[in-house]
TIRO-2110 file (N, C-alpha, C; in Angstrom, 1 decimal):
// TIRO-2110
-38.6, -3.0, 27.7, N, 1, A
-37.5, -3.9, 27.9, CA, 1, A
-37.0, -3.8, 29.3, C, 1, A
-36.8, -4.9, 30.0, N, 2, A
-36.4, -4.9, 31.4, CA, 2, A
-34.9, -4.5, 31.4, C, 2, A
-34.5, -4.1, 32.6, N, 3, A
-33.1, -3.7, 32.7, CA, 3, A
-32.2, -4.8, 32.6, C, 3, A
-32.6, -6.0, 33.0, N, 4, A
-31.8, -7.2, 32.8, CA, 4, A
-31.6, -7.5, 31.3, C, 4, A
-32.7, -7.4, 30.6, N, 5, A
-32.6, -7.7, 29.1, CA, 5, A
-31.7, -6.6, 28.5, C, 5, A
-31.8, -5.4, 28.9, N, 6, A
-31.0, -4.3, 28.3, CA, 6, A
-29.5, -4.6, 28.6, C, 6, A
-29.2, -5.0, 29.8, N, 7, A
-27.8, -5.3, 30.2, CA, 7, A
-27.3, -6.4, 29.4, C, 7, A
-28.1, -7.5, 29.2, N, 8, A
-27.7, -8.6, 28.5, CA, 8, A
-27.5, -8.3, 27.0, C, 8, A
-28.4, -7.5, 26.4, N, 9, A
-28.2, -7.1, 25.0, CA, 9, A
-27.0, -6.2, 24.9, C, 9, A
-26.7, -5.3, 25.8, N, 10, A
-25.5, -4.5, 25.8, CA, 10, A
-24.3, -5.3, 25.8, C, 10, A
-24.3, -6.3, 26.7, N, 11, A
-23.1, -7.2, 26.9, CA, 11, A
-22.8, -8.0, 25.7, C, 11, A
-23.9, -8.5, 25.1, N, 12, A
-23.7, -9.3, 23.8, CA, 12, A
-23.2, -8.4, 22.7, C, 12, A
-23.7, -7.2, 22.6, N, 13, A
-23.2, -6.3, 21.6, CA, 13, A
-21.7, -6.0, 21.8, C, 13, A
-21.3, -5.7, 23.0, N, 14, A
-19.9, -5.4, 23.3, CA, 14, A
-19.0, -6.6, 23.0, C, 14, A
-19.4, -7.8, 23.3, N, 15, A
-18.7, -9.0, 23.0, CA, 15, A
-18.6, -9.3, 21.5, C, 15, A
-19.7, -9.0, 20.8, N, 16, A
-19.7, -9.3, 19.4, CA, 16, A
-18.7, -8.4, 18.7, C, 16, A
-18.6, -7.1, 19.1, N, 17, A
-17.7, -6.2, 18.4, CA, 17, A
-16.3, -6.2, 19.0, C, 17, A
-16.1, -6.9, 20.2, N, 18, A
-14.7, -6.9, 20.8, CA, 18, A
-13.7, -7.6, 19.9, C, 18, A
-14.1, -8.6, 19.1, N, 19, A
-13.2, -9.3, 18.2, CA, 19, A
-12.9, -8.5, 17.0, C, 19, A
-13.6, -7.5, 16.7, N, 20, A
-13.4, -6.7, 15.5, CA, 20, A
-12.2, -5.8, 15.7, C, 20, A
-11.3, -5.9, 14.8, N, 21, A
-10.1, -5.0, 14.9, CA, 21, A
-10.1, -4.0, 13.8, C, 21, A
-9.9, -2.8, 14.0, N, 22, A
-9.8, -1.8, 13.0, CA, 22, A
-8.4, -1.7, 12.5, C, 22, A
-8.2, -2.2, 11.3, N, 23, A
-6.9, -2.2, 10.7, CA, 23, A
-6.9, -1.2, 9.5, C, 23, A
-6.1, -0.2, 9.5, N, 24, A
-6.1, 0.7, 8.4, CA, 24, A
-5.6, 0.0, 7.2, C, 24, A
-6.3, 0.4, 6.1, N, 25, A
-6.0, -0.3, 4.8, CA, 25, A
-4.7, 0.4, 4.3, C, 25, A
-3.8, -0.4, 3.7, N, 26, A
-2.6, 0.1, 3.1, CA, 26, A
-2.9, 1.1, 2.0, C, 26, A
-2.3, 2.2, 2.1, N, 27, A
-2.5, 3.2, 1.0, CA, 27, A
-1.2, 3.6, 0.4, C, 27, A
-1.3, 4.2, -0.7, N, 28, A
-0.2, 4.7, -1.5, CA, 28, A
-0.1, 6.2, -1.2, C, 28, A
0.9, 6.6, -0.4, N, 29, A
1.0, 8.0, 0.0, CA, 29, A
1.3, 8.8, -1.3, C, 29, A
0.8, 10.0, -1.3, N, 30, A
1.1, 10.9, -2.5, CA, 30, A
2.6, 11.2, -2.6, C, 30, A
3.0, 11.5, -3.8, N, 31, A
4.4, 11.8, -4.1, CA, 31, A
4.7, 13.1, -3.5, C, 31, A
5.9, 13.2, -2.9, N, 32, A
6.4, 14.5, -2.3, CA, 32, A
7.8, 14.7, -2.8, C, 32, A
8.3, 15.9, -2.7, N, 33, A
9.7, 16.2, -3.0, CA, 33, A
10.6, 15.4, -2.1, C, 33, A
10.2, 15.2, -0.9, N, 34, A
11.1, 14.4, 0.0, CA, 34, A
11.3, 13.0, -0.5, C, 34, A
10.3, 12.5, -1.2, N, 35, A
10.4, 11.1, -1.8, CA, 35, A
11.5, 11.1, -2.8, C, 35, A
11.6, 12.1, -3.6, N, 36, A
12.6, 12.1, -4.7, CA, 36, A
14.0, 12.1, -4.0, C, 36, A
14.1, 12.8, -2.9, N, 37, A
15.4, 12.8, -2.2, CA, 37, A
15.7, 11.5, -1.5, C, 37, A
14.7, 10.8, -1.1, N, 38, A
14.9, 9.6, -0.3, CA, 38, A
15.3, 8.4, -1.1, C, 38, A
15.3, 8.5, -2.4, N, 39, A
15.6, 7.3, -3.3, CA, 39, A
17.1, 7.1, -3.3, C, 39, A
17.9, 8.2, -3.2, N, 40, A
19.3, 8.1, -3.3, CA, 40, A
19.8, 8.0, -4.7, C, 40, A
18.9, 8.0, -5.7, N, 41, A
19.2, 7.9, -7.1, CA, 41, A
19.0, 9.3, -7.7, C, 41, A
20.0, 9.8, -8.4, N, 42, A
19.9, 11.2, -8.9, CA, 42, A
18.9, 11.2, -10.1, C, 42, A
18.7, 10.1, -10.8, N, 43, A
17.9, 10.1, -12.0, CA, 43, A
16.3, 10.1, -11.7, C, 43, A
16.0, 9.9, -10.4, N, 44, A
14.5, 9.8, -10.1, CA, 44, A
14.0, 11.3, -9.9, C, 44, A
12.9, 11.5, -10.6, N, 45, A
12.3, 12.8, -10.5, CA, 45, A
10.8, 12.6, -10.1, C, 45, A
10.1, 13.7, -9.8, N, 46, A
8.7, 13.6, -9.3, CA, 46, A
7.8, 13.1, -10.4, C, 46, A
8.1, 13.3, -11.7, N, 47, A
7.2, 12.8, -12.7, CA, 47, A
7.3, 11.3, -12.7, C, 47, A
8.5, 10.7, -12.6, N, 48, A
8.7, 9.3, -12.5, CA, 48, A
7.9, 8.7, -11.3, C, 48, A
8.1, 9.3, -10.2, N, 49, A
7.4, 8.8, -9.0, CA, 49, A
5.9, 8.9, -9.1, C, 49, A
5.4, 10.0, -9.7, N, 50, A
4.0, 10.1, -9.9, CA, 50, A
3.5, 9.0, -10.9, C, 50, A
4.2, 8.8, -11.9, N, 51, A
3.9, 7.7, -12.8, CA, 51, A
3.9, 6.3, -12.2, C, 51, A
4.9, 6.1, -11.3, N, 52, A
5.0, 4.9, -10.6, CA, 52, A
3.8, 4.7, -9.6, C, 52, A
3.5, 5.8, -8.9, N, 53, A
2.4, 5.7, -8.0, CA, 53, A
1.1, 5.4, -8.7, C, 53, A
0.9, 6.1, -9.8, N, 54, A
-0.4, 5.9, -10.6, CA, 54, A
-0.5, 4.4, -11.1, C, 54, A
0.6, 3.9, -11.6, N, 55, A
0.6, 2.5, -12.0, CA, 55, A
0.4, 1.5, -10.9, C, 55, A
1.1, 1.8, -9.7, N, 56, A
0.9, 1.0, -8.5, CA, 56, A
-0.5, 0.9, -8.1, C, 56, A
-1.2, 2.1, -8.0, N, 57, A
-2.5, 2.2, -7.5, CA, 57, A
-3.5, 1.5, -8.5, C, 57, A
-3.3, 1.8, -9.8, N, 58, A
-4.3, 1.3, -10.8, CA, 58, A
-4.1, -0.1, -11.2, C, 58, A
-2.9, -0.4, -11.6, N, 59, A
-2.6, -1.8, -12.1, CA, 59, A
-2.6, -2.8, -11.0, C, 59, A
-1.9, -2.6, -9.9, N, 60, A
-1.9, -3.6, -8.9, CA, 60, A
-3.2, -3.9, -8.3, C, 60, A
-4.0, -2.9, -8.1, N, 61, A
-5.4, -3.0, -7.5, CA, 61, A
-6.3, -3.7, -8.5, C, 61, A
-6.0, -3.9, -9.7, N, 62, A
-6.9, -4.6, -10.6, CA, 62, A
-7.0, -6.1, -10.2, C, 62, A
-5.9, -6.6, -9.6, N, 63, A
-6.0, -8.1, -9.2, CA, 63, A
-6.0, -8.3, -7.7, C, 63, A
-5.5, -7.4, -6.9, N, 64, A
-5.5, -7.7, -5.5, CA, 64, A
-5.5, -6.3, -4.7, C, 64, A
-5.6, -6.4, -3.4, N, 65, A
-5.6, -5.2, -2.6, CA, 65, A
-4.1, -4.8, -2.6, C, 65, A
-4.0, -3.5, -2.5, N, 66, A
-2.6, -2.9, -2.4, CA, 66, A
-1.9, -3.4, -1.2, C, 66, A
-0.7, -3.8, -1.3, N, 67, A
0.1, -4.3, -0.1, CA, 67, A
0.6, -3.1, 0.6, C, 67, A
0.8, -3.2, 1.9, N, 68, A
1.5, -2.2, 2.7, CA, 68, A
2.9, -2.1, 2.2, C, 68, A
3.4, -0.9, 2.0, N, 69, A
4.7, -0.7, 1.5, CA, 69, A
5.8, -1.3, 2.3, C, 69, A
5.6, -1.4, 3.6, N, 70, A
6.5, -1.9, 4.6, CA, 70, A
6.3, -3.4, 4.8, C, 70, A
5.4, -4.0, 4.0, N, 71, A
5.2, -5.4, 4.2, CA, 71, A
6.3, -6.3, 3.7, C, 71, A
7.1, -5.7, 2.8, N, 72, A
8.3, -6.4, 2.3, CA, 72, A
9.5, -5.5, 2.5, C, 72, A
10.7, -6.2, 2.4, N, 73, A
11.9, -5.4, 2.6, CA, 73, A
12.3, -4.7, 1.3, C, 73, A
13.3, -3.8, 1.4, N, 74, A
13.8, -3.1, 0.2, CA, 74, A
14.3, -4.1, -0.8, C, 74, A
14.9, -5.2, -0.3, N, 75, A
15.6, -6.2, -1.1, CA, 75, A
14.5, -7.1, -1.8, C, 75, A
13.4, -7.3, -1.2, N, 76, A
12.3, -8.1, -1.7, CA, 76, A
11.5, -7.4, -2.8, C, 76, A
11.3, -6.1, -2.7, N, 77, A
10.5, -5.4, -3.6, CA, 77, A
10.9, -5.5, -5.1, C, 77, A
12.2, -5.4, -5.5, N, 78, A
12.5, -5.6, -6.9, CA, 78, A
12.1, -6.9, -7.5, C, 78, A
12.2, -8.0, -6.7, N, 79, A
11.8, -9.3, -7.2, CA, 79, A
10.2, -9.3, -7.3, C, 79, A
9.5, -8.8, -6.3, N, 80, A
8.1, -8.8, -6.4, CA, 80, A
7.6, -8.0, -7.5, C, 80, A
8.1, -6.8, -7.7, N, 81, A
7.7, -6.0, -8.8, CA, 81, A
7.9, -6.6, -10.1, C, 81, A
9.1, -7.2, -10.3, N, 82, A
9.4, -7.9, -11.6, CA, 82, A
8.4, -9.0, -11.9, C, 82, A
8.1, -9.8, -10.8, N, 83, A
7.1, -10.9, -11.0, CA, 83, A
5.7, -10.4, -11.4, C, 83, A
5.3, -9.3, -10.6, N, 84, A
4.0, -8.8, -10.9, CA, 84, A
3.9, -8.0, -12.2, C, 84, A
5.0, -7.4, -12.6, N, 85, A
5.0, -6.7, -13.8, CA, 85, A
4.7, -7.6, -15.0, C, 85, A
5.2, -8.8, -15.0, N, 86, A
4.9, -9.8, -16.0, CA, 86, A
3.4, -10.1, -16.1, C, 86, A
2.9, -10.3, -14.9, N, 87, A
1.4, -10.7, -14.8, CA, 87, A
0.5, -9.5, -15.2, C, 87, A
0.9, -8.3, -14.9, N, 88, A
0.0, -7.2, -15.1, CA, 88, A
0.3, -6.5, -16.5, C, 88, A
1.4, -6.9, -17.2, N, 89, A
1.7, -6.3, -18.5, CA, 89, A
2.4, -5.0, -18.4, C, 89, A
3.0, -4.7, -17.3, N, 90, A
3.8, -3.4, -17.2, CA, 90, A
5.0, -3.5, -18.1, C, 90, A
5.2, -2.4, -18.8, N, 91, A
6.5, -2.3, -19.6, CA, 91, A
7.6, -2.0, -18.7, C, 91, A
8.8, -2.1, -19.2, N, 92, A
10.1, -1.9, -18.4, CA, 92, A
10.1, -0.5, -17.7, C, 92, A
9.7, 0.5, -18.4, N, 93, A
9.7, 1.9, -17.8, CA, 93, A
8.7, 2.0, -16.7, C, 93, A
7.5, 1.4, -16.9, N, 94, A
6.5, 1.4, -15.8, CA, 94, A
6.9, 0.6, -14.6, C, 94, A
7.5, -0.5, -14.9, N, 95, A
8.1, -1.3, -13.8, CA, 95, A
9.1, -0.6, -13.0, C, 95, A
10.0, 0.1, -13.6, N, 96, A
11.0, 0.9, -12.9, CA, 96, A
10.4, 2.0, -12.1, C, 96, A
9.4, 2.6, -12.7, N, 97, A
8.7, 3.7, -12.0, CA, 97, A
8.0, 3.2, -10.8, C, 97, A
7.3, 2.1, -10.9, N, 98, A
6.6, 1.5, -9.7, CA, 98, A
7.6, 1.2, -8.7, C, 98, A
8.7, 0.6, -9.0, N, 99, A
9.7, 0.2, -8.0, CA, 99, A
10.3, 1.5, -7.4, C, 99, A
10.6, 2.5, -8.2, N, 100, A
11.2, 3.7, -7.6, CA, 100, A
10.2, 4.3, -6.7, C, 100, A
8.9, 4.3, -7.0, N, 101, A
7.9, 4.9, -6.1, CA, 101, A
7.8, 4.1, -4.8, C, 101, A
7.8, 2.8, -4.9, N, 102, A
7.7, 2.0, -3.7, CA, 102, A
8.9, 2.2, -2.8, C, 102, A
10.0, 2.2, -3.3, N, 103, A
11.2, 2.4, -2.5, CA, 103, A
11.3, 3.8, -1.9, C, 103, A
10.9, 4.8, -2.7, N, 104, A
10.9, 6.1, -2.2, CA, 104, A
9.9, 6.3, -1.1, C, 104, A
8.7, 5.8, -1.3, N, 105, A
7.6, 5.9, -0.3, CA, 105, A
8.0, 5.1, 1.0, C, 105, A
8.7, 4.0, 0.9, N, 106, A
9.2, 3.3, 2.0, CA, 106, A
10.2, 4.1, 2.8, C, 106, A
11.0, 4.9, 2.1, N, 107, A
12.1, 5.6, 2.8, CA, 107, A
11.7, 6.8, 3.6, C, 107, A
10.4, 7.1, 3.6, N, 108, A
9.9, 8.3, 4.4, CA, 108, A
9.7, 7.9, 5.8, C, 108, A
END
């Protein structure tokens, strides 16, 4: 391969990948003791948050990619979780646990 061809190939490769952006996928952070404190609710404990995280990861991902927790405001999440709970068949306790987890994880 000539040096001109190598330069051209390198340039094309650089341009082809220049438009690719590496965006980290939204993840559900593991439950920590700090999350239980960040909720501001005395009734929330680590078991509830772990249950909420588990339901969030498994049930939400059945239909769509997990949303970034900061994608919506604290005020929007209760409405979103209520709507999605109906679609996914979450019971009232699971719904509350998912919401508690989301709000706690956002607070960190």
